[in-house]
DOTOR-748051 format. One record per residue (C-alpha): z negated, y, x negated; residue in one letter. Coordinates in Angstrom, 2 decimals. Each point is the difference from the previous one (the first is absolute). Example, Ala and Ser with C-alpha at 12.3 -4.5 7.8 and 13.67 -1.06 7.14 Angstrom:
REM residues 2
<site z="-7.80" y="-4.50" x="-12.30" type="A"/>
<site z="0.66" y="3.44" x="-1.37" type="S"/>
***
This chain:
REM residues 180
<site z="-81.05" y="105.99" x="-138.89" type="M"/>
<site z="-3.36" y="1.18" x="1.92" type="T"/>
<site z="-2.96" y="-2.89" x="0.87" type="V"/>
<site z="-1.50" y="0.58" x="3.09" type="Q"/>
<site z="-3.64" y="-0.42" x="-1.11" type="Q"/>
<site z="-2.79" y="-1.70" x="2.69" type="A"/>
<site z="-3.21" y="1.68" x="0.56" type="D"/>
<site z="-3.09" y="-1.68" x="-1.80" type="P"/>
<site z="-2.15" y="-2.65" x="2.04" type="L"/>
<site z="-3.47" y="1.84" x="0.92" type="E"/>
<site z="-2.70" y="-2.75" x="-1.47" type="L"/>
<site z="-3.65" y="0.10" x="1.71" type="P"/>
<site z="-2.33" y="2.00" x="-2.75" type="E"/>
<site z="-2.44" y="-3.05" x="0.33" type="H"/>
<site z="2.22" y="-3.55" x="-1.04" type="M"/>
<site z="-2.06" y="-2.39" x="-1.70" type="E"/>
<site z="2.93" y="-1.81" x="-2.16" type="P"/>
<site z="-2.55" y="-2.17" x="-1.57" type="D"/>
<site z="-1.41" y="-1.97" x="3.61" type="N"/>
<site z="-0.19" y="-3.48" x="0.44" type="P"/>
<site z="3.59" y="-0.53" x="1.46" type="L"/>
<site z="0.73" y="1.31" x="-3.41" type="W"/>
<site z="-2.03" y="-2.37" x="-1.32" type="R"/>
<site z="0.66" y="-2.95" x="1.94" type="Y"/>
<site z="4.13" y="0.62" x="-1.03" type="A"/>
<site z="-0.78" y="0.46" x="-3.54" type="L"/>
<site z="-1.96" y="-3.72" x="0.13" type="A"/>
<site z="2.92" y="-1.46" x="2.05" type="Q"/>
<site z="2.67" y="1.22" x="-2.39" type="W"/>
<site z="-1.51" y="-2.30" x="-2.30" type="Q"/>
<site z="0.71" y="-3.05" x="1.52" type="D"/>
<site z="3.88" y="-0.59" x="-1.18" type="P"/>
<site z="0.92" y="-1.97" x="3.09" type="Q"/>
<site z="-1.29" y="2.97" x="2.64" type="V"/>
<site z="1.71" y="2.38" x="-2.71" type="A"/>
<site z="3.35" y="-1.67" x="-0.21" type="E"/>
<site z="-0.16" y="-0.97" x="4.31" type="A"/>
<site z="-0.57" y="3.36" x="0.73" type="C"/>
<site z="3.07" y="1.41" x="-2.30" type="L"/>
<site z="2.20" y="-2.62" x="1.45" type="E"/>
<site z="-1.14" y="1.28" x="3.19" type="L"/>
<site z="0.48" y="3.40" x="-0.86" type="Q"/>
<site z="3.59" y="-0.86" x="-1.04" type="S"/>
<site z="0.51" y="-1.15" x="3.84" type="E"/>
<site z="-1.24" y="3.60" x="1.02" type="G"/>
<site z="-3.78" y="-0.58" x="0.44" type="W"/>
<site z="-2.62" y="2.94" x="-1.06" type="S"/>
<site z="-2.36" y="-1.32" x="-2.57" type="V"/>
<site z="-2.34" y="1.78" x="1.08" type="S"/>
<site z="-0.06" y="-0.64" x="3.48" type="R"/>
<site z="-0.36" y="-3.91" x="-1.44" type="I"/>
<site z="-3.33" y="1.34" x="-1.82" type="L"/>
<site z="-1.05" y="1.90" x="2.71" type="C"/>
<site z="0.11" y="-2.93" x="2.51" type="A"/>
<site z="-1.58" y="-2.44" x="-2.43" type="G"/>
<site z="-2.86" y="2.43" x="-0.83" type="W"/>
<site z="-0.46" y="0.37" x="3.86" type="L"/>
<site z="-0.26" y="-3.98" x="0.46" type="A"/>
<site z="-2.77" y="0.19" x="-2.75" type="T"/>
<site z="-1.90" y="2.33" x="2.18" type="Q"/>
<site z="0.67" y="-2.28" x="2.71" type="G"/>
<site z="2.20" y="2.77" x="2.28" type="Q"/>
<site z="3.30" y="0.00" x="1.24" type="S"/>
<site z="2.79" y="1.95" x="-1.45" type="F"/>
<site z="2.33" y="1.21" x="2.86" type="S"/>
<site z="3.02" y="1.03" x="-2.39" type="G"/>
<site z="0.05" y="3.63" x="0.72" type="V"/>
<site z="-1.07" y="2.75" x="-2.39" type="E"/>
<site z="-0.45" y="3.47" x="-0.42" type="D"/>
<site z="3.08" y="2.23" x="-0.34" type="A"/>
<site z="-1.68" y="1.54" x="-3.55" type="K"/>
<site z="0.24" y="-3.85" x="-1.21" type="V"/>
<site z="3.35" y="-0.98" x="1.41" type="T"/>
<site z="1.20" y="3.83" x="-1.18" type="E"/>
<site z="-1.35" y="-0.61" x="-4.07" type="W"/>
<site z="1.63" y="-3.39" x="0.27" type="R"/>
<site z="3.41" y="1.35" x="0.76" type="S"/>
<site z="0.06" y="3.07" x="-1.67" type="R"/>
<site z="-1.97" y="-0.75" x="-3.58" type="V"/>
<site z="-0.95" y="-3.83" x="-0.25" type="T"/>
<site z="3.24" y="-0.94" x="0.58" type="G"/>
<site z="2.33" y="2.85" x="-1.18" type="C"/>
<site z="-2.02" y="-0.85" x="-3.82" type="L"/>
<site z="0.41" y="-3.69" x="1.01" type="R"/>
<site z="4.28" y="0.24" x="0.23" type="S"/>
<site z="-0.30" y="2.59" x="-3.14" type="A"/>
<site z="-1.50" y="-3.00" x="-1.99" type="R"/>
<site z="2.18" y="-2.66" x="1.54" type="K"/>
<site z="3.19" y="2.44" x="-1.02" type="S"/>
<site z="-0.83" y="0.19" x="-4.00" type="V"/>
<site z="1.51" y="-2.91" x="-1.61" type="P"/>
<site z="-2.30" y="-2.63" x="-1.35" type="R"/>
<site z="2.30" y="-1.20" x="-2.56" type="A"/>
<site z="0.38" y="3.66" x="-1.59" type="N"/>
<site z="-2.63" y="0.85" x="-3.03" type="D"/>
<site z="0.57" y="3.34" x="0.91" type="H"/>
<site z="-1.51" y="0.01" x="3.44" type="G"/>
<site z="-2.68" y="-2.05" x="-0.94" type="V"/>
<site z="-2.66" y="3.08" x="-0.04" type="E"/>
<site z="1.38" y="1.49" x="3.29" type="L"/>
<site z="-0.19" y="-3.37" x="1.58" type="R"/>
<site z="-3.68" y="-0.25" x="-1.19" type="D"/>
<site z="-0.88" y="3.19" x="1.10" type="T"/>
<site z="1.60" y="-0.45" x="3.20" type="L"/>
<site z="-1.97" y="-3.29" x="0.95" type="A"/>
<site z="-3.29" y="1.82" x="-1.24" type="R"/>
<site z="0.78" y="2.75" x="2.42" type="A"/>
<site z="0.96" y="-2.36" x="2.67" type="E"/>
<site z="-3.05" y="-1.84" x="-0.19" type="L"/>
<site z="-2.50" y="3.38" x="0.31" type="L"/>
<site z="2.34" y="0.88" x="3.26" type="A"/>
<site z="-0.97" y="-3.31" x="1.21" type="E"/>
<site z="-3.64" y="0.86" x="-0.55" type="Q"/>
<site z="0.27" y="3.10" x="1.55" type="L"/>
<site z="2.13" y="-1.86" x="2.67" type="E"/>
<site z="-3.10" y="-2.66" x="0.54" type="L"/>
<site z="-2.35" y="2.97" x="0.05" type="A"/>
<site z="1.39" y="1.68" x="2.87" type="L"/>
<site z="-0.05" y="-3.40" x="1.61" type="A"/>
<site z="-3.48" y="-0.33" x="-0.82" type="W"/>
<site z="-1.18" y="3.09" x="1.61" type="Q"/>
<site z="1.92" y="-1.28" x="3.52" type="T"/>
<site z="-1.90" y="-3.18" x="-0.52" type="L"/>
<site z="-2.94" y="1.43" x="-0.60" type="K"/>
<site z="0.15" y="3.09" x="2.79" type="E"/>
<site z="0.92" y="-3.08" x="2.72" type="S"/>
<site z="-2.27" y="-2.47" x="-1.51" type="E"/>
<site z="-2.26" y="0.64" x="3.07" type="A"/>
<site z="2.62" y="-0.63" x="2.48" type="E"/>
<site z="0.87" y="-3.21" x="-1.21" type="R"/>
<site z="-1.13" y="-3.33" x="2.07" type="G"/>
<site z="-1.46" y="-3.36" x="-0.46" type="I"/>
<site z="-0.85" y="-1.03" x="-3.37" type="M"/>
<site z="2.14" y="-3.40" x="-0.77" type="Q"/>
<site z="0.36" y="-2.39" x="-2.81" type="E"/>
<site z="2.10" y="1.24" x="-2.71" type="S"/>
<site z="1.98" y="-3.15" x="0.33" type="G"/>
<site z="0.72" y="-0.11" x="3.48" type="T"/>
<site z="1.30" y="3.63" x="-0.21" type="I"/>
<site z="2.10" y="0.28" x="-2.96" type="I"/>
<site z="2.77" y="-1.24" x="1.54" type="G"/>
<site z="0.15" y="1.89" x="2.89" type="Q"/>
<site z="-0.63" y="3.02" x="-2.64" type="N"/>
<site z="3.13" y="-0.93" x="-1.94" type="L"/>
<site z="2.31" y="-0.32" x="3.03" type="V"/>
<site z="-1.47" y="3.92" x="1.22" type="A"/>
<site z="0.92" y="1.11" x="-3.91" type="A"/>
<site z="3.89" y="-1.58" x="0.36" type="A"/>
<site z="3.03" y="2.52" x="0.16" type="P"/>
<site z="1.23" y="-1.08" x="3.25" type="S"/>
<site z="-1.10" y="-2.26" x="2.87" type="D"/>
<site z="2.95" y="-2.66" x="-1.49" type="N"/>
<site z="-2.24" y="-1.95" x="-2.65" type="I"/>
<site z="2.96" y="-2.18" x="-2.17" type="P"/>
<site z="-0.85" y="-3.71" x="-0.57" type="T"/>
<site z="1.02" y="0.75" x="-4.07" type="R"/>
<site z="-3.17" y="2.20" x="-0.13" type="V"/>
<site z="-1.97" y="-2.36" x="1.48" type="K"/>
<site z="-1.49" y="-1.57" x="-2.72" type="P"/>
<site z="-1.06" y="3.39" x="-1.28" type="H"/>
<site z="-2.11" y="0.58" x="2.69" type="L"/>
<site z="-1.47" y="-3.24" x="0.07" type="E"/>
<site z="-1.09" y="0.11" x="-3.92" type="L"/>
<site z="-1.19" y="3.53" x="0.72" type="L"/>
<site z="-1.90" y="-1.06" x="3.27" type="A"/>
<site z="-1.93" y="-2.46" x="-2.43" type="S"/>
<site z="-0.83" y="2.09" x="-2.84" type="R"/>
<site z="-0.48" y="4.07" x="1.37" type="L"/>
<site z="-2.62" y="-1.26" x="2.17" type="A"/>
<site z="-1.74" y="-1.91" x="-2.54" type="G"/>
<site z="0.89" y="-3.42" x="1.28" type="Q"/>
<site z="1.05" y="-2.34" x="-3.22" type="T"/>
<site z="1.14" y="-2.76" x="2.04" type="T"/>
<site z="3.16" y="-0.97" x="1.94" type="R"/>
<site z="1.21" y="0.01" x="3.52" type="G"/>
<site z="-1.91" y="3.10" x="0.49" type="G"/>
<site z="1.02" y="2.10" x="2.91" type="P"/>
<site z="3.50" y="-0.03" x="1.43" type="S"/>
<site z="1.91" y="3.26" x="0.09" type="C"/>
<site z="2.78" y="-1.20" x="2.09" type="S"/>
***
């Protein structure tokens, strides 16, 4: 059986894997509630990278349009998503797969870092084009809605969005912006 190989992706020469967006993502992931909400949304088809971009932009007072560079989406589908799928395919209950599963998890994290580096490059290049600075608390809900995989946001995910709206933009009180 012959398997057709995909052409390698072309990455920009000067990427910044350790950038403010990556550091924001690492800091947010330390909050167990944020991590849990992101993973719940991921199971509903959301991209955690898009969620984190939406949150980071809100902290900068900037809108997230939901439009991403093709390099970001192609990397997500061809690399990050494939590694995640491979990791999830390895059984947890089998001791023989532990090392492979751990290796795939580390590779997935590196792929996510490069995905965010690609996103960062796009955000950095378009920074001058962004509009008026807004309060992070007022824009986070809009940004999260823009990060949704579709225009139809199911009611069951709204509690996760409300939690993320209060946590990602640095708010600690309930009753933050609405994500409806």
